[in-house]
VEXBATI-522904 format. One record per residue: residue number from 1; x, y, z of N, C-alpha, C in turn. Coordinates in steps of 0.001 Angstrom, whole numbers. Example, Ala and Ser with C-alpha at 12.3 -4.5 7.8 and 13.67 -1.06 7.14 Angstrom:
! VEXBATI-522904
SITE, num, npx, npy, npz, capx, capy, capz, cpx, cpy, cpz
SITE, 1, 13190, -5690, 7800, 12300, -4500, 7800, 13200, -3300, 7800
SITE, 2, 12850, -2250, 7080, 13670, -1060, 7140, 12900, 30, 7870
! end
This chain:
! VEXBATI-522904
SITE, num, npx, npy, npz, capx, capy, capz, cpx, cpy, cpz
SITE, 1, 20258, 14179, 1843, 21286, 13225, 1360, 22066, 13832, 237
SITE, 2, 21674, 15001, -190, 22428, 15684, -1288, 22195, 15075, -2654
SITE, 3, 21109, 14358, -2802, 20759, 13727, -4102, 19668, 14493, -4793
SITE, 4, 19728, 14569, -6074, 18612, 15145, -6813, 17554, 14122, -7046
SITE, 5, 16370, 14562, -7410, 15334, 13616, -7726, 15733, 12724, -8941
SITE, 6, 16408, 13364, -9855, 16871, 12636, -11067, 17845, 11584, -10719
SITE, 7, 18787, 11858, -9761, 19762, 10842, -9401, 19158, 9711, -8631
SITE, 8, 18199, 10013, -7784, 17483, 8954, -7046, 16680, 8092, -8036
SITE, 9, 16047, 8725, -8981, 15251, 8014, -10004, 16177, 7073, -10731
SITE, 10, 17344, 7537, -11094, 18268, 6714, -11867, 18701, 5505, -11043
SITE, 11, 18951, 5705, -9735, 19358, 4623, -8843, 18241, 3572, -8754
SITE, 12, 16994, 4068, -8809, 15826, 3154, -8671, 15423, 2513, -10001
SITE, 13, 15957, 3056, -11082, 15587, 2547, -12391, 14195, 2971, -12848
SITE, 14, 13772, 4172, -12389, 12498, 4716, -12799, 12730, 6154, -13409
SITE, 15, 11687, 6687, -13982, 11851, 8016, -14518, 11795, 9044, -13377
SITE, 16, 12310, 10202, -13670, 12263, 11268, -12678, 10830, 11649, -12333
SITE, 17, 9961, 11660, -13321, 8542, 11967, -13097, 7922, 10915, -12156
SITE, 18, 8279, 9626, -12341, 7695, 8597, -11502, 8166, 8807, -10060
SITE, 19, 9447, 9131, -9871, 9973, 9330, -8517, 9317, 10596, -7899
SITE, 20, 9162, 11678, -8663, 8466, 12828, -8162, 7069, 12529, -7682
SITE, 21, 6357, 11651, -8422, 5020, 11238, -8007, 5041, 10404, -6758
SITE, 22, 6091, 9557, -6561, 6240, 8804, -5329, 6379, 9753, -4139
SITE, 23, 7257, 10727, -4284, 7554, 11706, -3245, 6282, 12471, -2880
SITE, 24, 5505, 12857, -3898, 4291, 13631, -3627, 3124, 12778, -3126
SITE, 25, 3249, 11494, -3169, 2201, 10600, -2728, 1065, 10435, -3701
SITE, 26, 1325, 10839, -4932, 297, 10688, -5973, 147, 9279, -6463
SITE, 27, 1249, 8570, -6538, 1251, 7164, -6908, 2299, 6431, -6035
SITE, 28, 2161, 5132, -6005, 3061, 4295, -5256, 3779, 3384, -6247
SITE, 29, 5047, 2969, -5927, 5754, 2056, -6794, 4935, 795, -7022
SITE, 30, 4908, 341, -8287, 4177, -859, -8634, 4938, -2095, -8190
SITE, 31, 6244, -2020, -8189, 7065, -3136, -7783, 7532, -2948, -6317
SITE, 32, 7287, -3931, -5499, 7617, -3824, -4083, 9127, -3730, -3912
SITE, 33, 9964, -4191, -4840, 11412, -4077, -4716, 11843, -2617, -4688
SITE, 34, 11063, -1718, -5258, 11445, -312, -5261, 11489, 231, -3818
SITE, 35, 10569, -246, -2978, 10629, 181, -1546, 11945, -178, -892
SITE, 36, 12419, -1371, -1183, 13724, -1788, -585, 14854, -950, -1132
SITE, 37, 14790, -594, -2379, 15879, 268, -2945, 15812, 1648, -2331
SITE, 38, 14611, 2184, -2171, 14483, 3550, -1583, 14998, 3507, -144
SITE, 39, 14554, 2469, 591, 15031, 2356, 2018, 16484, 2271, 2080
SITE, 40, 17135, 1505, 1214, 18584, 1394, 1237, 19272, 2698, 922
SITE, 41, 18740, 3396, -75, 19346, 4705, -461, 19321, 5704, 691
SITE, 42, 18222, 5666, 1455, 18062, 6685, 2487, 18303, 6158, 3907
SITE, 43, 18884, 4945, 3993, 19241, 4330, 5276, 18060, 4273, 6266
SITE, 44, 16897, 3854, 5765, 15743, 3638, 6596, 15198, 2223, 6315
SITE, 45, 14252, 1801, 7129, 13616, 479, 6837, 12491, 682, 5859
SITE, 46, 12137, -354, 5158, 11005, -280, 4232, 9730, -14, 5023
SITE, 47, 9630, -540, 6248, 8440, -234, 7065, 8279, 1231, 7356
SITE, 48, 9425, 1945, 7479, 9392, 3403, 7761, 8655, 4107, 6583
SITE, 49, 8801, 3580, 5366, 8269, 4241, 4201, 6784, 3992, 3996
SITE, 50, 6269, 2928, 4624, 4857, 2540, 4379, 3998, 2628, 5637
SITE, 51, 2833, 3257, 5487, 1888, 3244, 6593, 1235, 1846, 6608
SITE, 52, 486, 1544, 7619, -213, 298, 7665, -1219, 167, 6496
SITE, 53, -1872, 1281, 6154, -2761, 1305, 5056, -2058, 960, 3691
SITE, 54, -860, 1543, 3556, -78, 1289, 2362, 296, -196, 2263
SITE, 55, 622, -763, 3394, 989, -2199, 3409, -205, -3051, 2999
SITE, 56, -1386, -2720, 3435, -2557, -3483, 3060, -2810, -3358, 1555
SITE, 57, -2608, -2174, 1026, -2855, -1964, -379, -1835, -2745, -1207
SITE, 58, -565, -2692, -784, 494, -3462, -1515, 225, -4955, -1468
SITE, 59, -227, -5409, -264, -508, -6839, -134, -1637, -7238, -1047
SITE, 60, -2652, -6409, -1090, -3812, -6641, -2002, -3373, -6722, -3455
SITE, 61, -2474, -5829, -3839, -1987, -5843, -5218, -1173, -7142, -5490
SITE, 62, -321, -7508, -4533, 492, -8724, -4686, -385, -9978, -4756
SITE, 63, -1442, -9998, -3889, -2279, -11212, -3850, -3317, -11311, -4977
SITE, 64, -3889, -10128, -5347, -5021, -10161, -6226, -4995, -9264, -7421
SITE, 65, -3872, -8542, -7650, -3732, -7680, -8797, -4374, -6308, -8572
SITE, 66, -4493, -5575, -9709, -4938, -4204, -9601, -6369, -4061, -9166
SITE, 67, -7266, -4970, -9506, -8647, -4873, -9016, -8692, -5005, -7498
SITE, 68, -7948, -5936, -6958, -7947, -6090, -5492, -7386, -4843, -4853
SITE, 69, -6354, -4333, -5460, -5717, -3075, -4936, -6738, -1931, -4883
SITE, 70, -7486, -1758, -5979, -8515, -700, -5983, -9589, -963, -4982
SITE, 71, -10030, -2238, -4816, -11070, -2535, -3834, -10580, -2208, -2437
SITE, 72, -9356, -2548, -2114, -8833, -2316, -781, -8653, -795, -520
SITE, 73, -8170, -108, -1549, -8044, 1361, -1445, -9404, 2004, -1135
SITE, 74, -10434, 1575, -1858, -11800, 2123, -1673, -12313, 1783, -289
SITE, 75, -12117, 509, 114, -12571, 72, 1449, -11856, 890, 2526
SITE, 76, -10585, 1081, 2431, -9835, 1847, 3433, -10291, 3286, 3466
SITE, 77, -10535, 3847, 2294, -10989, 5285, 2312, -12364, 5422, 2967
SITE, 78, -13247, 4406, 2714, -14560, 4478, 3338, -14501, 4205, 4825
SITE, 79, -13638, 3331, 5269, -13488, 2954, 6656, -12746, 4085, 7432
SITE, 80, -11972, 4868, 6689, -11226, 5958, 7320, -12044, 6881, 8160
SITE, 81, -13311, 7015, 7814, -14196, 7864, 8574, -14398, 7347, 9987
SITE, 82, -14236, 6074, 10221, -14331, 5507, 11532, -13293, 6059, 12492
SITE, 83, -12147, 6417, 11916, -11002, 6865, 12771, -10909, 8356, 12832
SITE, 84, -11810, 9100, 12193, -11699, 10519, 12119, -11755, 11221, 13474
SITE, 85, -12432, 10602, 14453, -12574, 11248, 15777, -11287, 11059, 16581
SITE, 86, -10405, 10170, 16149, -9147, 9982, 16875, -9307, 9284, 18212
SITE, 87, -10383, 8550, 18416, -10635, 7945, 19702, -10008, 6559, 19832
SITE, 88, -9526, 5974, 18725, -8861, 4693, 18762, -7352, 4876, 18850
SITE, 89, -6757, 4054, 19664, -5267, 4093, 19764, -4709, 3531, 18424
SITE, 90, -3460, 3750, 18166, -2843, 3206, 16996, -2923, 1721, 16949
SITE, 91, -2733, 1089, 18130, -2796, -384, 18211, -4233, -874, 17888
SITE, 92, -5243, -198, 18427, -6600, -603, 18112, -6955, -391, 16635
SITE, 93, -6497, 760, 16097, -6699, 1015, 14679, -6069, -109, 13863
SITE, 94, -4880, -517, 14206, -4225, -1588, 13484, -5001, -2885, 13556
SITE, 95, -5530, -3226, 14738, -6368, -4400, 14859, -7622, -4379, 13996
SITE, 96, -8246, -3202, 13906, -9428, -3071, 13110, -9087, -3264, 11632
SITE, 97, -8004, -2574, 11200, -7588, -2746, 9804, -7202, -4196, 9451
SITE, 98, -6522, -4867, 10354, -6173, -6288, 10113, -7403, -7108, 9999
SITE, 99, -8408, -6874, 10814, -9639, -7656, 10827, -10377, -7389, 9462
SITE, 100, -10453, -6156, 9093, -11090, -5802, 7803, -10355, -6514, 6647
SITE, 101, -9040, -6475, 6666, -8253, -7087, 5665, -8524, -8573, 5599
SITE, 102, -8508, -9210, 6738, -8820, -10699, 6784, -10209, -10986, 6289
SITE, 103, -11185, -10172, 6670, -12569, -10406, 6166, -12651, -10220, 4636
SITE, 104, -11920, -9245, 4121, -11880, -9008, 2681, -11405, -10242, 1948
SITE, 105, -10268, -10837, 2381, -9717, -11984, 1737, -10559, -13210, 1879
SITE, 106, -11220, -13353, 3050, -12123, -14525, 3207, -13320, -14401, 2277
SITE, 107, -13814, -13208, 2126, -14963, -12987, 1187, -14521, -13284, -218
SITE, 108, -13326, -12817, -638, -12817, -13108, -1981, -12726, -14620, -2205
SITE, 109, -12220, -15342, -1213, -12107, -16776, -1366, -13481, -17427, -1463
SITE, 110, -14448, -17015, -655, -15783, -17562, -690, -16456, -17263, -2037
SITE, 111, -16222, -16106, -2585, -16801, -15740, -3844, -16291, -16576, -4950
SITE, 112, -14987, -16992, -4869, -14412, -17840, -5904, -15124, -19204, -5872
SITE, 113, -15425, -19729, -4709, -16060, -21047, -4590, -17462, -21053, -5196
SITE, 114, -18156, -19962, -5043, -19557, -19937, -5494, -19758, -19212, -6801
SITE, 115, -18669, -18784, -7379, -18771, -18054, -8689, -19195, -19042, -9791
SITE, 116, -19947, -18568, -10724, -20395, -19401, -11842, -19204, -19681, -12711
SITE, 117, -19095, -20949, -13086, -17949, -21357, -13953, -18326, -21053, -15424
SITE, 118, -17343, -20508, -16133, -17540, -20138, -17524, -17311, -21316, -18427
! end
């Protein structure tokens, strides 16, 4: 697109270092609106920028904050071993991840009901 990392960062309203980290996959934007801005700049959909795993992590952050985000990241990294053999189709992998995601949120809700009140 003929843009420097600095000019993209300025368009997004983030530092050049933050944008460099996004590109390298070291960190993800904390604000979901950044994905829309990146997609617009590069004429792609926001879905193009995010893998299914990324979407689950972002959803966890939006629903439950940074602790939920870390929990889901850890869960996905541990579950990733199930897919290492490559025997599941992308559709089946998506179904498994959706089920795990649903189970995670049901467990969180159940834990809230039975948690000791302070």
